[in-house]
TIDRENDO-592116 format. One record per residue (C-alpha): residue in one letter; residue number from 1; x, y, z. Coordinates in nm, 4 decimals, decimal comma. Layout:
<volums>
   r     k       east      north         up
   A   NUM          X          Y          Z
...
</volums>
This chain:
<volums>
   r     k       east      north         up
   X     1    -0,6188     1,2964    -3,9288
   X     2    -0,7308     0,9709    -4,0883
   X     3    -0,3681     0,8848    -4,1722
   X     4    -0,2638     0,9363    -3,8079
   X     5    -0,5523     0,7210    -3,6940
   X     6    -0,4518     0,4517    -3,9426
   X     7    -0,0932     0,4502    -3,8122
   X     8    -0,2208     0,4354    -3,4538
   X     9    -0,4488     0,1424    -3,5389
   X    10    -0,1606    -0,0436    -3,7044
   X    11     0,0574     0,0060    -3,3968
   X    12    -0,2257    -0,1106    -3,1738
   X    13    -0,2931    -0,4224    -3,3848
   X    14     0,0793    -0,5016    -3,3901
   X    15     0,0982    -0,4689    -3,0106
   X    16    -0,2031    -0,6996    -2,9686
   X    17    -0,0294    -0,9662    -3,1782
   X    18     0,2921    -0,9248    -2,9784
   X    19     0,1391    -0,8910    -2,6326
   X    20     0,2376    -1,2438    -2,5232
   X    21     0,5938    -1,2054    -2,6502
   X    22     0,8518    -1,1749    -2,3690
   X    23     1,0585    -0,9285    -2,5722
   X    24     0,7533    -0,7101    -2,6190
   X    25     0,6958    -0,7187    -2,2437
   X    26     1,0486    -0,5886    -2,1938
   X    27     0,9766    -0,3115    -2,4424
   X    28     0,6669    -0,2177    -2,2408
   X    29     0,8692    -0,2063    -1,9188
   X    30     1,1170     0,0241    -2,0914
   X    31     0,8383     0,2607    -2,1966
   X    32     0,6949     0,2531    -1,8454
   X    33     1,0349     0,3404    -1,6987
   X    34     1,0660     0,6431    -1,9253
   X    35     0,7168     0,7717    -1,8423
   X    36     0,7652     0,7135    -1,4681
   X    37     1,0931     0,9044    -1,4839
   X    38     0,9253     1,2051    -1,6404
   X    39     0,6391     1,1850    -1,3904
   X    40     0,8868     1,1914    -1,1009
   X    41     1,0806     1,4763    -1,2555
   X    42     0,7647     1,6777    -1,3242
   X    43     0,6269     1,6199    -0,9748
   X    44     0,9333     1,7365    -0,7861
   X    45     0,9976     2,0308    -1,0189
   X    46     0,6385     2,1520    -0,9870
   X    47     0,6453     2,1202    -0,6080
   X    48     0,9727     2,3123    -0,5853
   X    49     0,8446     2,5982    -0,7984
   X    50     0,5098     2,6193    -0,6226
   X    51     0,6692     2,6003    -0,2779
   X    52     0,9220     2,8726    -0,3633
   X    53     0,6443     3,0921    -0,4976
   X    54     0,3923     3,0399    -0,2167
   X    55     0,5356     2,8939     0,1011
   X    56     0,8886     3,0224     0,1424
   X    57     0,7808     3,3802     0,0793
   X    58     0,5381     3,3587     0,3670
   X    59     0,8210     3,2622     0,6053
   X    60     0,9849     3,6007     0,5648
   X    61     0,6943     3,8284     0,4779
   X    62     0,3612     3,7183     0,6252
   X    63     0,4305     3,4273     0,8572
   X    64     0,0676     3,4137     0,9657
   X    65    -0,0144     3,2809     0,6178
   X    66     0,1264     2,9489     0,7365
   X    67    -0,1961     2,9021     0,9318
   X    68    -0,4046     2,8838     0,6147
   X    69    -0,1701     2,7812     0,3323
   X    70    -0,1903     2,4040     0,4007
   X    71    -0,5696     2,4230     0,4124
   X    72    -0,5676     2,6080     0,0781
   X    73    -0,3600     2,3327    -0,0824
   X    74    -0,5819     2,0584     0,0578
   X    75    -0,8939     2,2479    -0,0547
   X    76    -0,7634     2,2747    -0,4120
   X    77    -0,6921     1,9010    -0,4031
   X    78    -1,0446     1,8387    -0,2732
   X    79    -1,1971     2,0421    -0,5589
   X    80    -0,9932     1,8435    -0,8110
   X    81    -1,1093     1,5092    -0,6687
   X    82    -1,4691     1,6106    -0,6018
   X    83    -1,5675     1,8175    -0,9033
   X    84    -1,3189     1,7296    -1,1769
   X    85    -1,2318     1,3645    -1,1213
   X    86    -1,5482     1,2771    -0,9303
   X    87    -1,3453     1,0107    -0,7545
   X    88    -1,2405     1,0201    -0,3910
   X    89    -1,0143     0,7132    -0,3945
   X    90    -0,6728     0,7225    -0,2326
   X    91    -0,3453     0,7848    -0,4119
   X    92    -0,1099     0,5766    -0,1998
   X    93     0,0547     0,2372    -0,1675
   X    94    -0,2415     0,0927     0,0216
   X    95    -0,4642     0,1669    -0,2775
   X    96    -0,2167    -0,0087    -0,5073
   X    97    -0,2212    -0,3161    -0,2835
   X    98    -0,6015    -0,3053    -0,2865
   X    99    -0,6021    -0,2883    -0,6668
   X   100    -0,3722    -0,5902    -0,6871
   X   101    -0,5739    -0,7999    -0,4444
   X   102    -0,9327    -0,6949    -0,5237
   X   103    -0,9442    -0,5232    -0,8624
   X   104    -0,7287    -0,7579    -1,0717
   X   105    -0,4491    -0,4964    -1,0637
   X   106    -0,6657    -0,2436    -1,2488
   X   107    -0,6033     0,1182    -1,1497
   X   108    -0,8049     0,4209    -1,2532
   X   109    -0,6668     0,5881    -1,5655
   X   110    -0,6848     0,9384    -1,4193
   X   111    -0,4334     0,8480    -1,1465
   X   112    -0,1539     0,8718    -1,4015
   X   113    -0,1929     1,2481    -1,3710
   X   114    -0,4205     1,3092    -1,0731
   X   115    -0,1825     1,1497    -0,8193
   X   116     0,0914     1,3872    -0,9307
   X   117    -0,1357     1,6935    -0,9397
   X   118    -0,2819     1,6213    -0,5980
   X   119     0,0676     1,5907    -0,4496
   X   120     0,1769     1,9150    -0,6183
   X   121    -0,1031     2,1143    -0,4542
   X   122    -0,0769     1,9369    -0,1188
   X   123     0,3008     1,9515    -0,0774
   X   124     0,3445     2,2746    -0,2727
   X   125     0,1371     2,4607    -0,0149
   X   126     0,3371     2,3083     0,2683
   X   127     0,1667     1,9745     0,3326
   X   128     0,3895     1,7485     0,5440
   X   129     0,3702     1,4506     0,3089
   X   130     0,6041     1,2438     0,0991
   X   131     0,6132     1,2620    -0,2794
   X   132     0,7112     0,8987    -0,3267
   X   133     0,3657     0,7441    -0,2856
   X   134     0,1998     0,9728    -0,5460
   X   135     0,4680     0,9040    -0,8077
   X   136     0,4514     0,5315    -0,7252
   X   137     0,0743     0,5549    -0,7773
   X   138     0,1135     0,7440    -1,1056
   X   139     0,3752     0,5051    -1,2418
   X   140     0,1729     0,2040    -1,1322
   X   141    -0,1433     0,3457    -1,2914
   X   142     0,0383     0,3971    -1,6220
   X   143     0,1728     0,0414    -1,6192
   X   144    -0,1659    -0,1033    -1,5266
   X   145    -0,3543     0,0872    -1,7956
   X   146    -0,0948     0,0166    -2,0646
   X   147    -0,1305    -0,3558    -1,9953
   X   148    -0,5104    -0,3313    -1,9950
   X   149    -0,5033    -0,1407    -2,3247
   X   150    -0,2936    -0,4227    -2,4686
   X   151    -0,5455    -0,6756    -2,3301
   X   152    -0,2877    -0,8579    -2,1212
   X   153    -0,3807    -1,1079    -1,8513
   X   154    -0,3794    -1,0522    -1,4757
   X   155    -0,0196    -1,1658    -1,4228
   X   156     0,1183    -0,9278    -1,6853
   X   157    -0,1018    -0,6374    -1,5708
   X   158     0,0305    -0,6858    -1,2181
   X   159     0,3887    -0,7015    -1,3412
   X   160     0,3632    -0,3812    -1,5460
   X   161     0,1897    -0,2082    -1,2553
   X   162     0,4860    -0,3082    -1,0377
   X   163     0,7270    -0,1894    -1,3081
   X   164     0,5665     0,1555    -1,2993
   X   165     0,5838     0,1718    -0,9212
   X   166     0,9442     0,0508    -0,9092
   X   167     1,0452     0,2981    -1,1784
   X   168     0,8729     0,5794    -0,9882
   X   169     1,0612     0,5224    -0,6642
   X   170     1,3934     0,4607    -0,8402
   X   171     1,3503     0,7756    -1,0489
   X   172     1,2691     1,0033    -0,7586
   X   173     1,5682     0,8808    -0,5534
   X   174     1,8038     0,7619    -0,8304
   X   175     1,8052     0,4216    -0,6614
   X   176     1,7355     0,1445    -0,9164
   X   177     1,7991    -0,1481    -0,6812
   X   178     1,5739    -0,0026    -0,4103
   X   179     1,2986     0,0358    -0,6697
   X   180     1,3070    -0,3342    -0,7572
   X   181     1,3292    -0,4362    -0,3923
   X   182     1,0312    -0,2139    -0,3109
   X   183     0,8174    -0,3861    -0,5738
   X   184     0,9103    -0,7294    -0,4407
   X   185     0,8973    -0,6473    -0,0700
   X   186     0,6104    -0,3979    -0,0375
   X   187     0,3925    -0,4693    -0,3411
   X   188     0,4650    -0,8396    -0,2855
   X   189     0,5440    -0,9272    -0,6455
   X   190     0,6894    -1,2785    -0,6718
   X   191     1,0582    -1,2864    -0,7555
   X   192     1,0779    -1,5044    -1,0659
   X   193     1,2679    -1,4928    -1,3911
   X   194     0,9469    -1,3661    -1,5500
   X   195     0,9204    -1,0644    -1,3187
   X   196     1,2806    -0,9759    -1,2338
   X   197     1,4100    -0,8632    -1,5741
   X   198     1,1190    -0,6258    -1,6564
   X   199     1,1415    -0,4779    -1,3046
   X   200     1,5142    -0,4195    -1,3418
   X   201     1,4707    -0,2650    -1,6857
   X   202     1,1907    -0,0291    -1,5782
   X   203     1,3684     0,0718    -1,2579
   X   204     1,6970     0,1397    -1,4343
   X   205     1,5275     0,3354    -1,7116
   X   206     1,3445     0,5573    -1,4617
   X   207     1,6733     0,6332    -1,2888
   X   208     1,8489     0,7146    -1,6175
   X   209     1,5764     0,9621    -1,7188
   X   210     1,5989     1,1677    -1,4010
   X   211     1,9767     1,1357    -1,3762
   X   212     2,0250     1,2708    -1,7286
   X   213     1,7833     1,5602    -1,6824
   X   214     1,8464     1,6413    -1,3167
   X   215     2,1975     1,5164    -1,2556
   X   216     2,1571     1,4148    -0,8919
   X   217     1,9022     1,2813    -0,6489
   X   218     1,5731     1,4602    -0,7005
   X   219     1,4675     1,4399    -0,3392
   X   220     1,7729     1,3643    -0,1369
   X   221     2,1414     1,2871    -0,1834
   X   222     2,4302     1,2631     0,0587
   X   223     2,7830     1,1257     0,0549
   X   224     2,9229     0,9593     0,3681
   X   225     3,2270     1,1435     0,4986
   X   226     3,3077     0,9371     0,8084
   X   227     3,3918     0,5675     0,8042
   X   228     3,2077     0,3027     0,9997
   X   229     3,3817     0,1983     1,3213
   X   230     3,3263    -0,1534     1,4555
   X   231     3,3453    -0,0228     1,8112
   X   232     3,0162     0,1624     1,7555
   X   233     2,8164    -0,1568     1,6939
   X   234     2,6583    -0,1564     2,0447
   X   235     2,5400     0,1987     1,9872
   X   236     2,3853     0,1056     1,6524
   X   237     2,2033    -0,1846     1,8159
   X   238     2,0748     0,0434     2,0915
   X   239     1,9635     0,2926     1,8278
   X   240     1,7726     0,0139     1,6508
   X   241     1,5772    -0,0612     1,9673
   X   242     1,4926     0,3082     2,0088
   X   243     1,3872     0,3417     1,6439
   X   244     1,1696     0,0301     1,6727
   X   245     0,9539     0,2005     1,9336
   X   246     0,9589     0,5282     1,7397
   X   247     0,8306     0,3300     1,4394
   X   248     0,5521     0,1797     1,6473
   X   249     0,4614     0,5264     1,7748
   X   250     0,4569     0,6521     1,4142
   X   251     0,2272     0,3699     1,3005
   X   252    -0,0111     0,3843     1,5962
   X   253    -0,0392     0,7637     1,5847
   X   254    -0,1017     0,7704     1,2112
   X   255    -0,3766     0,5087     1,2338
   X   256    -0,5331     0,6826     1,5348
   X   257    -0,5485     1,0229     1,3621
   X   258    -0,6955     0,8605     1,0512
   X   259    -0,9620     0,6940     1,2660
   X   260    -1,0499     1,0230     1,4381
   X   261    -1,0886     1,2063     1,1065
   X   262    -1,3015     0,9253     0,9614
   X   263    -1,5663     1,0159     1,2177
   X   264    -1,5958     1,3626     1,0606
   X   265    -1,8393     1,3145     0,7726
   X   266    -1,8269     1,6657     0,6266
   X   267    -1,5252     1,6919     0,3950
   X   268    -1,5011     2,0697     0,4248
   X   269    -1,4923     2,0464     0,8037
   X   270    -1,2071     1,7956     0,7714
   X   271    -1,0147     2,0387     0,5544
   X   272    -1,0645     2,3278     0,7956
   X   273    -0,9752     2,1295     1,1082
   X   274    -0,6829     1,9373     0,9581
   X   275    -0,5473     2,2279     0,7571
   X   276    -0,5578     2,4826     1,0381
   X   277    -0,4217     2,2473     1,3032
   X   278    -0,1337     2,1592     1,0767
   X   279    -0,0909     2,5291     0,9962
   X   280    -0,0468     2,5945     1,3670
   X   281     0,2228     2,3267     1,3878
   X   282     0,3913     2,4693     1,0801
   X   283     0,3895     2,8177     1,2294
   X   284     0,5737     2,6942     1,5382
   X   285     0,7940     2,4372     1,3616
   X   286     0,8707     2,5353     0,9987
   X   287     1,0849     2,2198     0,9757
   X   288     0,7579     2,0261     0,9370
   X   289     0,6758     2,1687     0,5942
   X   290     0,6976     1,9375     0,2979
   X   291     0,8597     1,5987     0,3128
   X   292     1,1440     1,7248     0,5344
   X   293     1,4492     1,6216     0,3320
   X   294     1,5860     1,9769     0,3341
   X   295     1,5954     1,9715     0,7148
   X   296     1,7668     1,6303     0,7089
   X   297     2,0274     1,7634     0,4660
   X   298     2,1024     2,0516     0,7055
   X   299     2,1475     1,8014     0,9878
   X   300     2,3738     1,5715     0,7875
   X   301     2,5893     1,8652     0,6817
   X   302     2,6131     1,9890     1,0415
   X   303     2,4406     2,3151     0,9522
   X   304     2,2367     2,3430     1,2712
   X   305     2,1801     2,7139     1,2235
   X   306     1,9925     2,6539     0,8982
   X   307     1,8133     2,3571     1,0530
   X   308     1,6786     2,5493     1,3535
   X   309     1,6109     2,8465     1,1262
   X   310     1,2802     3,0082     1,2022
   X   311     1,1717     2,7730     1,4799
   X   312     0,9348     2,9694     1,6982
   X   313     1,0590     3,0323     2,0559
   X   314     1,3959     2,8692     1,9719
   X   315     1,5873     3,1779     1,8646
   X   316     1,8734     3,1056     2,1031
   X   317     1,8887     2,7377     2,0210
   X   318     2,2385     2,7586     1,8796
   X   319     2,3819     2,8178     2,2255
   X   320     2,1687     2,5649     2,4124
   X   321     2,2010     2,1883     2,3789
   X   322     1,8886     2,1438     2,5910
   X   323     1,6752     2,3572     2,3586
   X   324     1,8099     2,1644     2,0593
   X   325     1,7143     1,8326     2,2220
   X   326     1,3657     1,9673     2,2997
   X   327     1,3249     2,0840     1,9413
   X   328     1,4359     1,7483     1,8015
   X   329     1,2060     1,5531     2,0326
   X   330     0,9170     1,7792     1,9335
   X   331     0,9832     1,7234     1,5631
   X   332     1,0141     1,3455     1,6062
   X   333     0,6805     1,3320     1,7891
   X   334     0,4976     1,5840     1,5696
   X   335     0,6114     1,4845     1,2193
   X   336     0,3669     1,1935     1,2075
   X   337     0,0894     1,4126     1,3515
   X   338     0,1452     1,6715     1,0794
   X   339     0,1551     1,4045     0,8092
   X   340    -0,1517     1,2169     0,9269
   X   341    -0,3588     1,5354     0,9588
   X   342    -0,2575     1,6455     0,6091
   X   343    -0,3604     1,3122     0,4563
   X   344    -0,6705     1,2634     0,6730
   X   345    -0,7949     1,6110     0,5822
   X   346    -0,7916     1,5159     0,2133
   X   347    -0,4365     1,5854     0,0954
   X   348    -0,2520     1,3602    -0,1471
   X   349     0,0829     1,2288    -0,0306
   X   350     0,2566     0,9415     0,1392
   X   351     0,4229     0,8422     0,4645
   X   352     0,7427     0,7159     0,3026
   X   353     0,9375     1,0412     0,3411
   X   354     0,7931     1,1434     0,6808
   X   355     0,8910     0,8070     0,8305
   X   356     1,2425     0,8348     0,6832
   X   357     1,2789     1,1913     0,8143
   X   358     1,1558     1,0841     1,1581
   X   359     1,4160     0,8078     1,1627
   X   360     1,6916     1,0456     1,0536
   X   361     1,6094     1,2900     1,3330
   X   362     1,5958     1,0054     1,5849
   X   363     1,9373     0,8786     1,4774
   X   364     2,0911     1,2252     1,4816
   X   365     1,9463     1,3044     1,8248
   X   366     2,0709     0,9696     1,9575
   X   367     2,4312     1,0367     1,8496
   X   368     2,4125     1,4010     1,9595
   X   369     2,2910     1,2994     2,3065
   X   370     2,5603     1,0311     2,3464
   X   371     2,8272     1,2846     2,2529
   X   372     2,6909     1,5371     2,5027
   X   373     2,6768     1,2790     2,7818
   X   374     3,0257     1,1498     2,7017
   X   375     3,1626     1,5020     2,6828
   X   376     3,3443     1,4246     2,3605
   X   377     3,2781     1,3406     1,9952
   X   378     3,2551     0,9613     1,9824
   X   379     2,9641     0,9022     1,7396
   X   380     2,8995     1,0462     1,3939
   X   381     2,5536     1,2103     1,4017
   X   382     2,5387     1,1950     1,0215
   X   383     2,6007     0,8203     1,0071
   X   384     2,3513     0,7533     1,2846
   X   385     2,0941     0,9713     1,1096
   X   386     2,1281     0,7608     0,7939
   X   387     2,1009     0,4348     0,9844
   X   388     1,8003     0,5730     1,1739
   X   389     1,6389     0,6637     0,8436
   X   390     1,6726     0,3109     0,7051
   X   391     1,5661     0,1567     1,0355
   X   392     1,2487     0,3652     1,0595
   X   393     1,1553     0,2762     0,7022
   X   394     1,2016    -0,0871     0,7996
   X   395     0,9728    -0,0475     1,1007
   X   396     0,6962     0,1651     0,9509
   X   397     0,6823     0,0062     0,6057
   X   398     0,7766    -0,3431     0,7269
   X   399     1,0340    -0,3305     0,4475
   X   400     1,3867    -0,3852     0,5816
   X   401     1,5471    -0,4473     0,2427
   X   402     1,3908    -0,1367     0,0904
   X   403     1,5273     0,0774     0,3727
   X   404     1,8674    -0,0905     0,3492
   X   405     1,9210    -0,0500    -0,0252
   X   406     1,7611     0,2942    -0,0415
   X   407     2,0123     0,4452     0,2022
   X   408     2,3018     0,2450     0,0609
   X   409     2,2297     0,3784    -0,2893
   X   410     2,1536     0,7342    -0,1780
   X   411     2,4933     0,7557    -0,0076
   X   412     2,6638     0,6239    -0,3235
   X   413     2,8341     0,3397    -0,1449
   X   414     2,8071     0,0623     0,1090
   X   415     3,0240     0,2077     0,3817
   X   416     2,7459     0,1642     0,6378
   X   417     2,6190    -0,1706     0,5114
   X   418     2,6948    -0,3550     0,8379
   X   419     2,5125    -0,1166     1,0753
   X   420     2,2347    -0,0759     0,8200
   X   421     2,1800    -0,4507     0,8025
   X   422     2,1846    -0,4867     1,1791
   X   423     1,9516    -0,1937     1,2407
   X   424     1,6843    -0,2792     0,9833
   X   425     1,6806    -0,6417     1,0997
   X   426     1,6485    -0,5616     1,4706
   X   427     1,3789    -0,2994     1,4078
   X   428     1,1807    -0,5281     1,1792
   X   429     1,1865    -0,8164     1,4280
   X   430     1,0752    -0,5991     1,7213
   X   431     0,8030    -0,4181     1,5278
   X   432     0,6724    -0,7354     1,3623
   X   433     0,6335    -0,9050     1,7006
   X   434     0,4246    -0,6156     1,8346
   X   435     0,2389    -0,5037     1,5195
   X   436     0,2059    -0,7719     1,2473
   X   437     0,0899    -0,5275     0,9796
   X   438     0,2343    -0,2075     0,8383
   X   439     0,0470     0,1165     0,7783
   X   440     0,0000     0,0047     0,4176
   X   441    -0,1509    -0,3325     0,5040
   X   442    -0,3280    -0,2728     0,8368
   X   443    -0,6714    -0,1827     0,6967
   X   444    -0,6492    -0,4374     0,4138
   X   445    -0,5614    -0,7163     0,6550
   X   446    -0,8423    -0,6070     0,8851
   X   447    -1,0900    -0,6424     0,5960
   X   448    -0,9321    -0,9670     0,4741
   X   449    -0,8234    -0,8077     0,1458
   X   450    -0,4487    -0,8480     0,1718
   X   451    -0,2583    -1,0509    -0,0849
   X   452     0,0611    -1,2076     0,0466
   X   453     0,3626    -1,4067    -0,0726
   X   454     0,1980    -1,7059     0,0929
   X   455     0,0798    -1,8811    -0,2233
   X   456    -0,2173    -2,0530    -0,0603
   X   457    -0,3557    -1,7328     0,0909
   X   458    -0,2777    -1,5369    -0,2228
   X   459    -0,4746    -1,7713    -0,4482
   X   460    -0,7691    -1,7798    -0,2075
   X   461    -0,7638    -1,4025    -0,2022
   X   462    -0,8108    -1,3946    -0,5789
   X   463    -1,1078    -1,6308    -0,5790
   X   464    -1,4606    -1,5006    -0,5371
   X   465    -1,7769    -1,6791    -0,4273
   X   466    -1,9226    -1,6446    -0,7752
   X   467    -1,6238    -1,8344    -0,9210
   X   468    -1,7205    -2,1539    -0,7370
   X   469    -2,0941    -2,1111    -0,6739
   X   470    -2,3190    -2,3894    -0,8041
   X   471    -2,6837    -2,2864    -0,8375
   X   472    -2,8223    -2,5647    -1,0560
   X   473    -2,9386    -2,7951    -0,7768
   X   474    -3,3018    -2,9024    -0,7453
   X   475    -3,4620    -2,7038    -0,4624
   X   476    -3,7244    -2,8843    -0,2568
   X   477    -4,0068    -2,7053    -0,0690
   X   478    -4,0039    -2,7656     0,3064
   X   479    -4,3706    -2,8684     0,2832
   X   480    -4,2999    -3,1528     0,0346
   X   481    -4,3483    -3,5193     0,1203
   X   482    -4,1283    -3,8134     0,0341
   X   483    -4,3133    -3,8852    -0,2898
   X   484    -4,2553    -3,5306    -0,4141
   X   485    -3,8922    -3,5529    -0,3044
   X   486    -3,8419    -3,8715    -0,5114
   X   487    -3,9822    -3,6845    -0,8108
   X   488    -3,7216    -3,4090    -0,7614
   X   489    -3,4502    -3,6750    -0,7267
   X   490    -3,5487    -3,8319    -1,0600
   X   491    -3,4838    -3,4981    -1,2349
   X   492    -3,1452    -3,4337    -1,0740
   X   493    -2,7947    -3,5634    -1,1329
   X   494    -2,6800    -3,4601    -0,7847
   X   495    -2,7152    -3,6336    -0,4517
   X   496    -2,7952    -3,3325    -0,2327
   X   497    -3,1113    -3,1209    -0,2282
   X   498    -3,1483    -2,7834    -0,0540
   X   499    -3,4793    -2,7408     0,1292
   X   500    -3,6362    -2,3944     0,1238
   X   501    -3,9536    -2,2275     0,2535
   X   502    -4,1976    -2,0064     0,0625
   X   503    -3,9648    -1,7044     0,1016
   X   504    -3,6667    -1,8887    -0,0420
   X   505    -3,4920    -1,9176     0,2942
   X   506    -3,2771    -2,2226     0,3539
   X   507    -3,4283    -2,4694     0,5988
   X   508    -3,1978    -2,7665     0,5552
   X   509    -3,0419    -3,0154     0,3147
   X   510    -3,1511    -3,3652     0,2163
   X   511    -2,8772    -3,6151     0,1345
   X   512    -2,9624    -3,9237    -0,0739
   X   513    -2,7567    -4,1481     0,1524
   X   514    -2,9899    -4,0530     0,4386
   X   515    -3,3029    -4,1710     0,2566
   X   516    -3,1653    -4,4500     0,0412
   X   517    -3,3369    -4,7212     0,2480
   X   518    -3,6831    -4,5616     0,2263
   X   519    -3,6916    -4,3757    -0,1033
   X   520    -3,8516    -4,6689    -0,2900
   X   521    -4,1068    -4,7563    -0,0224
   X   522    -4,4162    -4,6081    -0,1809
   X   523    -4,6317    -4,6654     0,1265
   X   524    -4,4282    -4,3909     0,2993
   X   525    -4,4599    -4,1353     0,0205
   X   526    -4,7681    -3,9523     0,1491
   X   527    -4,7016    -3,9521     0,5227
   X   528    -4,3237    -3,8895     0,5370
   X   529    -4,2230    -3,5258     0,5213
   X   530    -3,9080    -3,3636     0,3924
   X   531    -3,8732    -3,1509     0,7061
   X   532    -3,8194    -3,4751     0,9005
   X   533    -3,5626    -3,6077     0,6554
   X   534    -3,3428    -3,3008     0,6084
   X   535    -3,0318    -3,2031     0,8017
   X   536    -3,0043    -2,8485     0,9338
   X   537    -2,6519    -2,7302     0,8420
   X   538    -2,4367    -2,6174     1,1311
   X   539    -2,2443    -2,3768     0,9097
   X   540    -2,3494    -2,1813     0,6025
   X   541    -2,1527    -1,9522     0,3721
   X   542    -2,2608    -1,5930     0,3350
   X   543    -2,2211    -1,4495    -0,0132
   X   544    -1,9978    -1,1756     0,1345
   X   545    -1,7549    -1,4203     0,2977
   X   546    -1,3970    -1,4277     0,1721
   X   547    -1,2613    -1,7483     0,0275
   X   548    -1,0287    -1,7783     0,3259
   X   549    -1,3367    -1,7788     0,5507
   X   550    -1,5021    -2,0358     0,3251
   X   551    -1,1976    -2,2621     0,3459
   X   552    -1,1934    -2,2254     0,7240
   X   553    -1,5590    -2,3344     0,7361
   X   554    -1,4795    -2,6408     0,5272
   X   555    -1,1954    -2,7300     0,7634
   X   556    -1,4061    -2,6801     1,0774
   X   557    -1,7050    -2,8856     0,9591
   X   558    -1,5185    -3,1419     0,7503
   X   559    -1,8054    -3,1055     0,5014
   X   560    -1,7841    -3,1700     0,1298
   X   561    -2,0591    -2,9204     0,0428
   X   562    -2,1683    -2,5941     0,2056
   X   563    -2,4859    -2,3978     0,1247
   X   564    -2,4540    -2,0299     0,0322
   X   565    -2,7065    -1,7692     0,1451
   X   566    -2,7718    -1,4051     0,0725
   X   567    -2,9960    -1,2170     0,3143
   X   568    -3,0888    -1,5559     0,4630
   X   569    -3,2084    -1,6792     0,1222
   X   570    -3,0541    -1,9815    -0,0444
   X   571    -2,8627    -1,9029    -0,3665
   X   572    -2,6479    -2,2147    -0,4228
   X   573    -2,3771    -2,4385    -0,2810
   X   574    -1,9992    -2,4597    -0,2838
   X   575    -1,8393    -2,8017    -0,3144
   X   576    -1,4825    -2,8872    -0,2280
   X   577    -1,4299    -3,0497    -0,5663
   X   578    -1,5256    -2,7368    -0,7626
   X   579    -1,3298    -2,5165    -0,5197
   X   580    -1,0119    -2,7231    -0,5610
   X   581    -1,0531    -2,7280    -0,9378
   X   582    -1,0847    -2,3487    -0,9627
   X   583    -0,8074    -2,3066    -0,7043
   X   584    -0,5657    -2,5152    -0,9123
   X   585    -0,6386    -2,3207    -1,2317
   X   586    -0,5867    -1,9883    -1,0551
   X   587    -0,2628    -2,1098    -0,8950
   X   588    -0,1270    -2,2065    -1,2359
   X   589    -0,2327    -1,8762    -1,3919
   X   590    -0,0525    -1,6579    -1,1361
   X   591     0,2525    -1,8789    -1,0767
   X   592     0,3562    -2,0023    -1,4169
   X   593     0,6936    -1,8585    -1,5164
</volums>
């Protein structure tokens, strides 16, 4: 045992020495890619086995079990988070963005495993969630904690976190380019020489692991069988407009359901309500179980009989175009409801797959409807389903390039690159004009905790009040006279003096330039009071303000110094000079290549 520990210590000491070496960073990204690949493989395999054992049996034997199975999965997940992990944090992309912007890219160690386990129980019992977000969370957590263990700085921790996330998404889809694009576009990692190579290495390694052990796409794979026709461009553009509004519906509905469930304080009540309501939807529409890629595969292959399957009250759907349209519309509208209830009730999963599935169904229904109206086969439902999938990802995630490359790589070619590019661009423009933030960033932006590619805002987001707070100024009692004030001035090297009352509350500020002409007139010392010499500040900084708010206050007042208060009590000042100095150091630390 002591020999093993000695070897481990030697490896650790060697890694500490090498931690700033670029080659060592590449080695770390390689390790992260391998681990993320195995995490993706283990997640999907476990979900498949559990779903086959629990959920699919209930379709044919005791269909009423569908009412309670989702709630059972969510309850098991709740027990794991509440009693084992004792941590109720989220396991999704929003939480990763929060970690990057507010926790110096530090993620909880348990998420390496807990994100995967939570998704296994949630999706394995039929939860209508995607598996991408949990594996992105697990891979990111591994990268973050490996970098922390090696005592790397913020920039390298963030990069290895992104490597884990990119490797996770590339491994689960076998799409290495989409994994890198996701890290740059969604996680907002700067594209530099420093970041690109490790991201590519981790993403490629994750793909190789799953490809060697699984052989094909873990979640979804499809080969295009019909060529793109330039004459269909108007239809693709019209589809993009339709998908843009479907994306907005998806986003608004998801956020609304989350808001409704947040009002329910009892976690067990959430599980019962969310689980049973989703169970009811699942009973009527079995196509809603899991992420939905199996249903999309049936559509793309033209196997409508398998797709309609056990849909309640749609037994004769094969002979009725109207019933098929009604079913498709129902699934498009209800997929987000099922997903949001599963997550809001306490399940672990993401919206990546549900949004893609919603887009695929929208695209297929669009082409199907055009063909019915035209009375002949003029559009390929499969091609339009794929374009709809990419377009909806673009609208919901605000990630047009991720949607574009994901579908292009899944289909093993770039046959649809032109309509894909048009669709994701049109959808992104429309959605961005109406809703500036995606599901991932909406709450973070609302709280002012969103890091962006905008360097100025990004740096300000990293700074905290305590980084620039100066609390070494001489405080002057509001009851002091000019003579006492001069005494305080003699002991200070600064030219401003906060005035406080007996409770420590800020009353005003005395500036030396305001009293320069009287400060040496001793005949005024006893009868001139500080309260008559001070200026009452128009704007103060609260200790809970963000640095963006602080900068806005500086710009509005054109002041060089602003007092800082906490519970109305003075605690210090912030000066522009110290703020700019800290700002410059932080900018260099996160931007240097």
